[in-house]
C-alpha positions, -999 to +999 in steps of 0.1 A: +000+000+000+012+035-009-006+064+006-002+101+016-017+113+048-026+150+053-019+162+089-034+197+092-025+199+129+012+192+123+012+211+089+027+183+070+020+154+046+034+120+055+039+091+031+036+053+038+065+048+013+090+061+038+098+092+017+104+124+036+075+144+049+063+174+029+050+207+042+012+210+039+008+241+017-024+262+015-047+248-012-027+215-014-047+187-032-042+150-039-040+139-075-077+131-077-092+161-060-070+185-081-095+180-110-124+191-089-103+220-074-096+233-110-133+230-119-142+250-088-116+277-095-127+282-130-165+280-122-160+308-096-148+333-121-145+319-157-134+353-171-102+350-152-091+319-171-084+329-207-061+310-230-025+310-217-035+315-181-013+295-157-028+278-127-005+264-100-018+238-075+004+221-049-003+184-055+004+153-035+010+118-049+015+086-030+053+092-026+058+130-030+045+165-032+051+190-060+035+220-076+015+211-107+013+239-133-017+238-156-021+261-187-055+270-201-054+260-238-088+276-246-123+265-258-126+232-275-157+213-286-157+176-276-174+150-297-189+127-270-214+098-271-242+122-261-232+147-288-210+178-291-201+196-259-184+230-255-155+228-231-125+247-218-093+226-222-066+228-196-032+210-198-004+200-175+026+194-197+054+171-186+082+190-170+107+162-174+112+132-196+095+109-171+067+132-160+030+127-165+009+147-190-026+157-178-054+170-201-087+182-187-118+194-205-142+214-182-178+219-194-194+253-187-228+238-193-224+215-163-208+240-139-173+234-153-172+198-141-148+176-161-162+162-193-130+144-201-097+136-182-068+121-201-036+112-181-006+100-202+025+084-186+059+090-201+060+056-218+027+062-236+003+043-213-028+064-207-062+065-191-090+085-209-122+091-190-151+107-209-185+119-198-212+095-209-243+114-196-257+139-172-285+131-149-303+159-131-319+148-097 
């Protein structure tokens, strides 16, 4: 098991993999919640996130913490199973040869929630999650 543990009282993140602790920074997210954090930031003030805007988020993985930098690419229409969907594409480009690429498409029509998330490892393996439907309660 590999895990990161957020300890707000101590102001640190500890790792089960015996790697050194990291300082718990304001706004720090784990690698899953970072997508919802980006959606929330953009939804709060979409006009602030034009093409080329850089968004930095301190991000924690199972063995380390680093600052992920995302860049707003701009509007892009996705062709999904339910039909075309206007989105705002945001990308985290790899910083190094072995870094992960993250592409995120936020949909204004559903409160900027992710309509697609594509994560690509350095060797080319990837996961590509796409919205298949929206159900209103």
